[in-house]
N, C-alpha and C positions, 0 to 999 in steps of 0.2 A: 828484576822482577817484572818490569814492563814487557820484556821479551816473552816471558812465560805467559803473561796475560794475552799478548798478541797471538801467540800460538794457540791458546785455548779458545780464543774468540774468532779466529780467522775463518773466512768462508772458503768454499771450494776453490782451488787454484787451477788455473789453466797451465798447459805445459810450459809456456814462457815463464810464468812465475816460479814453477817448480825448478826449471833449469837455472833461473837466476839465483834461487836459494841454494841450490847445489854448488854453483860457482862461488857464492859467498863462503860456503862451508870449506871448499877447497882452498880458497885464499886464506881463510882463518887458520886452517891447518898448516899451510905453508909458513905463515907468520908466527905461529906458536911454537913452543918448545915440546909440545906433545905429539907423539907419532900416532898415525891411524891405528896401529896395533894397541897402543895404550888406551885409546878411546874405546876400542872393541872390548878390551879387558874390563874396563870400567862398566861398559854396557852389560856385559855378562854378569858381573857382580851385582849390579843393580837389579837385574832380572831375577837372580837367585833370591835376593832378599825379599823383593815384592811378592814373588810366587809363594812365599811362606804364608801370606795372608790373603792373596787374591789370585784369580786366574786372569792373565793378561793376554792380549792379542799380539804375539811377537812379530807377526807379519807387518803390522801397522805401527809398531814401536819406533819412535824417532828420538834419538839422543844426539844433540849437537853441541859443539864447543863454539862459543861466541864470545863477544867482549861486551862489557857494560861499564858504567861509571861507578866508582866506589861510593860508599855512603857519604863521604865528605865532599864528593864531587870533584876531587882534585886529580884522580888517577883513572886510567882505563885498566880494568882487570878482566881476566878470563872468567867466563861463566858457563856452567854446564846446564843446558836447557833440555828438558825431557818431556815428550808427549807420549804418555803410556796409556793406551786404551784398555780399560778394565772390562772384562767380560762378566765376572761375578766375584762376589766375596766368598771366601771359603767358609764352610759350616762351622759354627761355634765361635766365630770371630766377629765381633761388633762392638 
């Protein structure tokens, strides 16, 4: 949950920060059991569902697999973090 809040509240990043985040993502992928193809498949499904209700900016869409602490604080578990810029809500949905 904190990772999502950090993503939503982050300021503009410079190229060093962006490269660092990409490297983290690559390392997480290497250490996880999920393939990049699986993540792309999930990303596509998420886009399909969200586009039923709103128009999103697919160019700026960012979905990452990361790790977080479980609710009981005893385990590290995978987490899917999504930053989905919304252009507008579809008519008739509110």
